[in-house]
N, C-alpha and C positions, 0 to 999 in steps of 0.2 A: 185812371190809366190801366188798361187791361194787359196783363203780362201772362203769356202762356208758360205755365210751370212745366219744366222738363222732368219726366219721371226719373227717379234715381234708382240706385241698386237696392232691391228689397232684401231684407234680412230674414233668413229662415229661422222660425222658432218651433217649439213643439206643437203649436196649434196652427201652423201655416206661416204664410208670409206676413211681414210687417214693413210698414213704410216709416221712414224717419222724416220729421218735419223740423226744419232748422231756420231760425231767424238770428240775425246778428246785429250787435251794436258795436260799431268801430269808433274808438276814441282816438282822434288824430290831433297831435299837437300842431297848432297853427304856426307856420313860419313867420315869425315877427321878432323884432329886436326887443320889444317890451311887452309887458303882460296885458291882459284883456282890459283891466280897469285901473292900471297904475303904470308908472314909468320905469319900474324895476326891470332889470335885465332878465332875459329868458335863457341866457347862456347855460349850457349843460355843465355840471360839475361846479367847481368853486367851493370855498370853505362853507360849511353849514351856516345857514342864515345870513349869508353875505349878499344875497340878491333879494332883499325884502324891504319893501317900502312901508310907511306907516299905514297905508291902505291895506296892504296884504296882511299886516299884523293886527288889523281890525282895531286900531287905536280909536278912542272916543272922538267923535266929530269928523272923522275922515270920510270923504265922499268919493264914490267910484266915478271915473270919467272914461267913457267908451273909447277904445283904441280903433281909429278908423281903418288902419291897415288890416286888423283882424277881421273886420266886417267885409272889407274888400276881398280878402282871401276866401272867406266863407261863400260869398256870392260867386266868385270865380269857380270854386269847387262845385257849387250847385249847377252852374252852367256846363261844367265838364261832365256832370252826371245826367245831362239832358233833363234837368229838373225844373219845376216851377219855382220862380223866385218871388217871394212875398214882399211886396213893396212896403208893407207895414208889419213889424214884428215887435214882440214885447218881452222884456226880461222879467223873470219871476224869481222869487226866493223859494228855494227848496229846503225846508227846515229839517235838519237833523244834527245831533251833536256827535262830533268825533274829534279827538284831541289834536289832529293835524289840520283842522279847519277852524281857525280862531274866531271867525264870525258867528259860528253856531248855525250857519246856513250856507248854501251854495247859490250863487247867482247863475241861473240857467234859463232856458226857455221851455215853456210847457205847451200851452194851447196855441200859441202864435209863434212858430219858429221862423227863422229867416228863410229857410228853403223847404219847399214841399215835396211832392212826389216826383220821382225820376226813375231811371233804370240804367243798368249796365249789362253788356253782353260778355259772357265769359267763355273761354275756349276750353273744351274738354278733350279727352283722348279720342283718337279716331276721327279728328276733324269735326266733331260735333260741337254745338254751342248751346248755351242756356241763357235766357234773359232773366235777370234777377231784378225785381222791383225795389225801389228805394221809397221808404215811407216818409222820411224827413231828414233834414240836417239842421241841428241847432248849435248855437254857441254857448259855452259854459266855462266856468273856472275849474282848473285842476286843484286838487288838494295838495297838502304838503306830504311829508314822508316821516313815518315813525321808525326809529332805530332801536331795536330791542337787544342788540348784542354789544352795547357799549358799557353796560353796567349790570351787575347781578340783581340789583334791587329797583332800578328805574328804567323807564323808556325815555329816550331823547327824541326831540322833534326838530326836523330840518324843514324850514318854510321856503326854501329856495324855489320850489316848484309851485308853491301856493299862489293861485291867481293867474297862472299861465293859461293862455287861451286854448281851449279844446274845441274841435268840431266833433259832435257826436252824430254819426251817420247810422241811421236805423234802417235795416232792410225789412222788407215784407217777409213773411214766413214762406218764401219761395224756394229755399234751398232744400234739396232732397237726399243728399248723401255727403259723406266726408270729402269726396273728390270735388264736388261742386263747391263746398265750403272753402276748401283750400284755393280753388281757382278764383273764387270771389274775392278773397282777401288779397291774393296775388295781383289781380286786375285792379282792385281799388288802390292798392299801394302804388302800382305803376301809374295810374291816372294822377294821383296826388303828386307824385314826383315829377311827372311831365309838367303839371301846372305850377310846380314850385310852391304849393300851399302847405306841404308837410314833407319832412325829409324821409319819412317812412322807416326810420331806424328803430326796429323792434327791440334790439338789444338794449338801447338806451330808454326804452319806454315811450318813444315818440308816437308809436302806433301800437295800440293794444285792442283786444276784442273781448266782449262778453258774448258768449254763445248760448242761445236758448235752444234746448233740445226736447222734443216730445216724440212719441211713437203712436201709431194707430194702424188699424187694419186698412189696406189700400182703399182709398175712397171714403173711408169712414169719418166720423166727427173727430175734430182735433183733440189730442190727449192733453193731460196736465204737463206743463213744461217745467224743466229745471234749468237754471241759468248757471253756466260755468264762467266764473269771473276772471278778468285780467289775464287773458292768454296773450303771450308775446312771442309766439313762434308758430309759423304756418304748419309745420309738421306736428307740433303738439296739439293744435286745433283738430287736425285729422284724427289723431289718436284718441283725444278726449271724446269726440263725437262717437267713434266706434265703440268705445268702452261704455259710455253713458247710455247709448241706444240699447245695447245688449243688457245692461243692468236693469233698465226700465222694463224691457220685454220679459225678462226672467221674473221680476216682481209681479207683473200683471198675470203672467201665465201660472204663477203659483197662487193666484187668488188674492194678491195684495193690491194696494192702491198706491199711486205715485203722489208724494207730497210735493207741493210747489215750494221750492227752496233754492237757495243760492249754494253752489258747490265750488270747490277748488279742484284743479287737476294736479296730481302729483306725478311729474315726469319720471321720477326714479322708479315708482311702482307701476306707472302706466294706468293709473285709476283715478276716478274722481271721489271726493269725500265731502260730506255735508259741512257747510260753514254756518248758515243761519236760515231760518224760515224767511220766505220772501215777503217783503213789504209790498202793499199795493200803493198806487200813486197818491190816494187820499191821505195815507199816513204821513206824507211829507208836508201837508198843509201848504200847498203852493199858493202864493198870491203875488200880484205884480209888485216888483221892487219899487218902493216909493221914492228912491233916490235917482231913478233912471227914467227918462222920458221914453215913450215908444220909439223904436228905430224906424225912421221913414226915409225912403229915397225915391227918386224919380225913375221912370222907365228909360229915360235917356242915359242915366248913370249906368244902369244895367246893360244897355245896348253898347255903350262905349267899352265896358269891360269885356263883353262878348266879342267885339270886333278885334280886341287885342289878344285873345286866347291863342296859345301856341297850337300847332298841329298835334292832335292827340293820337294815342296808339292805333285806334281803329282806322282813323283817317290815313295815317302814315302807312299802315299795312295795305289798305286798299290801293294807295298810290304806287307802292312798290310792286304789287301784283299787276296792276294795269299798265303802268308806264315802263317797267323794267322786265316784266314777264316772270317774276319770281313765283315760286310755288307758295300756296297759302302757308305751308309749314315753315319754309325758310323766312318768309316775310314776318311771320309770327315770332320766330326766334329773335330776329333782328330788332323788332320794336318792343319786345317784352320789357326791356330796361332802357330808359332814356339815354344813358351813357353809351349803350351798344348801338342804338340808332344813330346817335351823333357820330360815333366812330365810323360806322358804315357810310354815312353820308359824306364824311370828310374824305374817305377813300374814293367815293364816286366823284367828288369834286376834283380829285387829282388824276382821274383817268382821261386819256386822250379821247376815248369814245365811250361815253356812258352807256348808250343803248346796246353797243356790241358786247361790252365786257361787264355790264351790271350783274348778270347772273354768275359769271366767273368770279367776280369780286365777292359776291355773297357766299359762294362755296368756300373761298379762301378765308373769309372772316369767320364763318361758322365752323368749318371742319378743321382747318389748320390752326387758326389763331385761337378761337374759343377752346378747341380741344387741348391745345398746349397750355393755355392759361389755366384751365380747370385742373389739368394734370399737375401743374406746379403751384397751384394755390394762389395765383395772381388774379386781381380784378382787372377789368378792361382799362381802368384809369391808370394802372401802373404797368401797362403792357410794355415789354422791352422793344417791341416792333411798333413803330408809329404808323398812323394812318397814311402818311406821305410815303413811307418806305413800302408799305403793303401795296399801295397804288402803283408804285414803280415796278414792283414784281409782277403784278397783274398786267400792266402795260407791256412789259417785256414778253410775257406769254402771248398776249393778244396780237402783238405785231410779229410774232414768229421768231424773235431773237433767241429765246430759250424755250426748251420743252418743259412739260409739266414736271418731269423727273428732275431736271436741272433746277427748276424753280424751288423744289423742296429742299435741295442742297443749299440753294441761295438763301432761302428762308432761315435755315439752320444757322448759317453764317451771320446773317443780320441779327437773329435772336441772341446769339452768344457774343458776337464781336461788335455789332453795330455797323454803320457805314452806309454809303450811298449804293443802292443795288446796281445802278447802271455802271458806276465806276468799278464795283467789284466784279461784274461780268467781264468788263474789258481787261482789268488787271489780272484776273485769274483764268483767262481764256475759256470762259464758260459758254461762249456763243454756240448756238445750234448750227450744225452743218447743213446747209440747204443746197450746196454745190453737188449736183447729181454725179459728176465724174468722180468726186472724192468718195461718194457712197458706193458707186458702181463696183469698184474693185472688191469691196467687202462683200457685196451681194453675190458677185460672181464666185468668190472663193467658197462661200457657204453653200451655194447651189451645187458647185462641183464636188464638194466633200460629202454631200448627203443625197445621193441618187434615190435612195429608198423613200426619203421624205418628199422628194420632188414628185415621185409617182403618186404618193398618197395625196399630196396637195392638188395634183391635176385631177384626181378622182373626186376629191372632196375639197373644193376651194376654200372652205372656212379654216382648213388646217394651215393655210398660208400664214396665220398668226404666229406660228412657231418660228418661221423665218424672220418675221418682223422683230420678234423678241431677241433672236440671236444677233441680228444686225445692231439693234439698240445696245445690246450688251457689249459687243466688240467696239462700238463707237463711244463707249462710256456715257451713253444716254444723250450724246450730242446730235445724233442724226435726227432730221425732221421726220417724225413717224409717218406723216402723210406722203412725203416724198419717197420714203422707203416702201410704203405700201404700193404706190403707183408703179414704182420701178419693178418690184417683185411680180406684180400682176402681168406686166409686159414681158418679163423674162420667162415666167412660167407658162405664159399663154393662157391665163385664166381670167 
């Protein structure tokens, strides 16, 4: 698969420009009620070691049994990434000792992963896009968790997470700067959440990334890479890349060499620090797991899963632009999170005329609702204004019952007090005045009281806007702006 790599922002050093080359390994916890090879619960939290089966604890004679739901979710994710699905894949043992991994090895996939090459398109500032290649997606077990702060002399181990299914999604080294890297993780998280294959909760560790960073002169050979482990914040990923790239450039320009190593990012200091020298794959002594048969399924199984995939962000965005006439920016904002897209589509379903008011509804969802939610720290799922209420407000504007200004007052009432927007408009006398005779008296009074402004408007018709503003003010925003405009033009003879 040929992916055109988008040039990124070059970094200026003492010896000229440098290019950053970034590859990423995203570890996404599979949405499944039980673990990859056991029936133990995957629920987050719980008392330490309360979600552990004999298989997870590696008791003698315990054999792993593959969880079909995890395989299904991995295949669905591969399809969502436009990737090759391998009908035959093999589980391997990756051998290393660590206290929170009781088996002394991790069951993973090495040479024959379940998903092969794919790609995703990410949106960048200024309406630009970049296509990032996917190298592979494989299934593997997560490790447990060591707790070092429970005792002054011992470390405790919690195996609740041990054996939970992870998808490791490995990108090609196609990412060229921190902005592209952040956009890549954001888009990947969005796709996973649309598919329902990972909840994408980075705070709980459901999604974390290892970031490989190297630098080179533009177009030169690849440099030595360093891997920054276990990043669980999109902003921190951006900061870590910026710092690490500059660190490597300074070392090379001072005549030093980059050691291939694993590093950690310290968000408090905004810097990376060395953790250990990097192992190569052969150090893990991979070999096929003797307790698990190769994973095989038919093309018809894959085709059936593909047919049931939900509409993904790129498809939804294209549909919003084509059928509703939304701008690429507005459509992109609405589809970025599945919940936002669901809310907007629920608003659309409640409109009397989708094609007429789809753009107006988008403006209200993005500018009024999202703006207010961000300001008050709410998420879309706990919005005080429901999709049905917002649809009613947009309908009232579209049919000319209320003006845009009255609609903002109505939105405020619904936000703070709740209620049915149509009933509120009736009960509080908020209807727009479209009766020309009622508006005419106000127009005549303003024209009579401002002869100098009349002369100016006749000389420069665009100054008639001042009169429209005055009429709207005196009518408490209830006059229909179009009716006022037409009346003024007739009276002023412009």
